[in-house]
N, C-alpha and C positions, 0 to 999 in steps of 0.2 A: 024831646027836651033839647033846648039850645045849649051848646057847650060854651062856657065862658073861657076863652083861651087866655085871657088876661089873668085868670085865677092862678095863683102860684102853684097849687097842687096839680091842677090839670096840665100846666106847662111841664112840671117835673115828670108827670106820668107819660106825657107824649114823648119827651126826650128819652126817657128810660126805655120806652117801647122801641123807639128807633135804634137806640144803642143795642138793645137785646137782639133785634132782628139783624142788625149789621154784624154782630158777633157770631150769630148762628150761620149767616151766609158766608162769613169769612172762614169759619170752621169747616163748613161743608166744602168750600172751595179748596182748602188746604188738604182735607182728607181725600179728595178726589184728584189731587194733583198728579198722581201716578197715571191715572186714566188719561188725563190731558196730555202728559208727556208722551205716553204710548201713541196717542192719536197724532201728536206732532211728529214723532219719529216715523210713523207710517206715511204721513203726508210728505215728509222730507225724502223718504225712500221713493215714493211715487214721483216726486218732482226732480229727482236726481238727473234724469236725462235732460230735462229742460235747463237745470242749473248748469250742467256741463256744457250743453249746447250754447247757452248764453255766454259762458266764459270763453269757449272756442271762437264764437262769432266776434266777441269783443276784441280778442287778440288778432284774429285774421283780418278784422276790419281795418287795421293799420296797414296791412298789405294792400287791401282793396283801395284805400285812400292813396297809397303810393302809386299804384298802377293807374288810378284815375287821374292823378296829377301829371304823370309822365307819358302814359301810353295814349291818352285821348288827344295828344298833340299830333300823333302819327296820322298820315293822310288816309290810309286804308281803314283805320279804325273809325275815323270821323265819318267815313262814307256809310258806315253801318247805322241801322236804326237804334234807338235808345235801348230796347230790350236786348238786342244782340250785343251791344256794347257792354251792358251790365253783365250778361251771361259770360262773355269772354273774359272780363276782368275778374269775376268771381272764380271762374275756372282757373285762370292763371294764378290767383292767390292760393287756391287749394293745391294746385300742382307744386307751387313753391313750398308750401307747408309740408306736403308729403315727401318732397325731395330732402328737406332738412331732417325730417324724422328718419328717413331711410339712411341718410349718411350717418346719423348718430347710431342707429341700430347696427349698421354694417361695419363701421370702422371704430367707433368710440366705445360702444358697449362691450364688445368682446375683449378689448384691451383692459378696460376697467375690471371686468370679471376675472381676467387672467391675473391682474395685479393683486386683487383681493385674495384669490385662491392661493397664489404664490406666497403672499404675506402670511396668511394663516398657517400654511404648511411650514414656513420658516420660523415661526414664533418660538418653538422649543430650542432651536439652534441659537437664536438671538438671545434668549433668556440665559442659556448656559454660558455663552460667551460674555454676556454682561455681568453675570454673577462672578465669573472667574476674574474679570477685569477689576471689579469692585473689591473683591477679596484681596487681590494682589496689591491694589492701591492702599487699602486699609492696613495690610500687613507691613507695608513699607513705611507707614507713619507711626509715630509714637503716641498712641491714643489710649487713655485710661480705659479700663475694662467696662466701667459703668456707662461711659459715653459711647464706647464702641457698640454696646448692646442697643442703645437708643438709636444709633445710626443705622444698624442692621435692621432693626424692627421697622423704622420709617422707610428704609429703602425697599424692604419686602412688601410693605403696604403699597408703595408707589408701583412696584412691579405687578402686584396683584390687580390693582385698578387698571393699569395699562393693558395687561393681558386680557382681562374681562372685556374691556372696551373693544380691543381688536378682534377677539374671537367672536364677539357679538355682531361684527359687521356682516358675516355671512348669513346668520339667521335673520338679521334685520333686512338685508337685501332680498333674501328668499321670501320674507313676509311681504315686502313691498311688491315684488313680482307677483306673488299669489293674490294680493288684493287687486292688483292691476288686471290680472287675468280674470278674476271673479267679476270685475266690473266692466269687462271688455264690451259687453252688450250695451251697457249704458253709454260707453264712449262712442260706440258705433251710432247709436241713436242720437247722441249728442252732436256728432258730425252732421247727421242728416238734418236735425233740427236747426243747426247753425246755418246750413245752406238756405233754408227757408227764411231764417231771421235776416240774413244778409240780403236776400232777394227782395224782401218786403220791408227793409229797414226804414225807408222814407215814409211808407204808409203807416208803419207802427209808431214812428216818432210823431207823425201828424195826428194819429188817433190819440196818443197820450196827451199831446198838446190840446186837442179838442176837448178831451175829458177834463183836463185841468181848467180850461177857460169856462167849461160848463158848470163846474162845481164852485169855483172861487170867483171873487170879484176880479175885474180886469187888472187892477194894479197888483193884487196879490198873485194872480196867475202869471203876470209878467215877471215878478220877482222869483217865483218858483222855477219858471223856464230858464231865467238867467242863472239861477243857482245851480240847476242841473247841468247847464252848459259849462259853467266854470268848474264844477266838480268833475265832469267828464274830462275836461282839458287837464286839470291838475292830476287826476288819477292816471289817465292814459299816458301823459308825458313822463310821469315818474316811473310807471311800470315798464314801459318800453325802453326808456332811457336806462333804467337799472339793468334790464336784460342785456342790452347792447354793451353797456359798461362791463358787466360780468363776463360776457363772451370775450371781450378784448382782454380783460385781466387774466382769464383762463388761458388764452392763447399766449399772451406775454409770459405768464408763469411757466408754461410748457417749454417755450423757447429758451428761457434763461436756465431752467432746471436741466434741460437737455445739454446746453453748453457746459454746465458745471458737472454733468454726468451724475446727477442725483438719482437715487433708487426710486422705483415706483413713480416715475415722472408723470405718466398719464393719470394714475389714480389721484395723486396729490394735486395736479393741475385742475382736474374735474372738481375735486373737493373745494379748492380755493375759489374756483369760478362760481360754483353753485352757492356757496355760503356768502359770497360777495354780494348777492342779491339782498341779503339782510343788511339794512343800514347799521352803522356804528359797531354792532357786535359781530357782524359777519366775518371780517378779517380775523378776529380772534378765534371764532368758532372753527374756522377752516385751518388756521395756522397751528393751533395747539395739538390736535390729533396727528396732523402731518409731521410736526416736529417730533412727536413721540415715535412715530413709525420710522423716521430717518435716524433717530437716536439709537434705536436697536441695531441699525446697520453700522453707523459711524457717528460718534459724538462730534467729531470735527465737522462733518458734513451737516449735521443738525444745527450747529452754530452758524455755519455759512447760510443755511436755509433761513434762519431767523433774520439775518442781515438782508438777504435777498427779498424776503417778504416785506420787511420794513421799507426797503427802497421802493418796491413795486407799489405798496400802499401809499407812500408819499407821492409818487407819480400819479396814482389814481386820484388821491384826495386833492391835489393841487393843480393837476393839468387835465387828465382824461375826464374825471367826474364832472368838474365845472363846465367843461366844453360840451359835454353831452346833456347833462341834467340842467345846468344853469341854476337859477333860483326857482326850481319847479314846485317847491312846497311852501316857501315863504315863511317858515317858522324857525326859531332859534334852535341851537344845539340842545338846550335844556329840554324844550318841548319835544324834540325828536327822541331824546333818551326817554322821556316820560311816556310818549306814545308807544315806543317799542316795548317797554316793560309792562304797561297796562294791557295792550292788545296781545302781547305775547302770552301773558297770564290767562287771558280770556279765550284766545283762539289758537294758542300754540305757535308753531313755526309760521303758519299762514298769517297769523296776526302780526308777527314780527316783520313780515314782508310788506303787508298792505296797511299796517298800523299807521305809518307816517302820513301817507296821502289821506287816509280816512280822518286822522286827527287834523290835518291841514284844512280839510273841507269843513269839519266841525268848528275849527278855530275861526275860519273866515265867516261862517254864519253868525257865531256869537259876536265877533268883531263888528260885523255890519249892523247887527241889532243895537249894540251899545253905542256905536258912533251915530246912528240915526237918532237915538234918544238924546244924545248929547247935543246934536245939531238943533233939535226941537227946543231944547232948553237954552240955546244960544251959548253953549259952552264949547271949549276947544276940544278937538278930537285926537290930536297927536299925543302919544304917550309921554314924549319928552317934555310936554308942557306941564305935566303933573309931578315932575321930579323936584 
């Protein structure tokens, strides 16, 4: 019997069947989501060495490019064949990387651990002295009893929060070291994989380009290749620029704090340098706990520390940062704040670090699509023309 699809009831029945099947499939997919996430977690665990290897290769590749740019000019290196040149440059890049890691482990890490342990051991002494100072100050003032009680309660709350934060530094550090040790095999495999990635990076890039041109039309493939190139430039320039900028700020902070004879100079300088990698919020994230630590030792020095950090951040924001980073992201301060908050919520601290370049890449993609559509319609593409 031939079905008359124009008949109203047959059409309703067909749509009802499709909706019912869709609902059942959606329910089955939702009910089995835990199995899917478990499989995804297993896949991520399996891919961990490759993810770590790619990240290591991506960072070390900047050293490779540096040595390619400067060392290939030397006569004795130019006399070598291509394979020997590449092997020598990769070897130099890894030697440089391991030297930097060795310096951090030998000189910096022990000082940081020493500062943290000393700080935790001195916390009871600092709290006792601070309470004594506050009580003496309050006693010398004529404050009504009800207001005095409120002040004491709020002060105790602040002390409790500060104490919990500082005492949690050791467990947090121990946890980080434990996780690092537990994943040390993945890191070793990552380094081995990164060597092969750097060795075959030209072939791998060519293969990716070949696949892209094989799947998509030539114009689309060219756009994809151009987008990947621009994204790599934006992401790499921002990441390496931020790392260099943070190292300079960490060293500058150490020198200034040492001149002013601040307590826990190494710990605070490392904290300020590391948190400076996070755009916008980084200086505040590093300065607040450092201020609390110095406040326990000396309120006067804590105030001086705030002034020092403010001056250093002004120097960084107006001189050092622009010189190193330039306009590497090309988005306004509002979108930088937006990207940090969104990616920070989705990916934690890592999202706060890489959120800005990721958003800049997404922003450039959307911007390009919109501007192409406007050009096809014969309309203006500049935003100021729509004000």
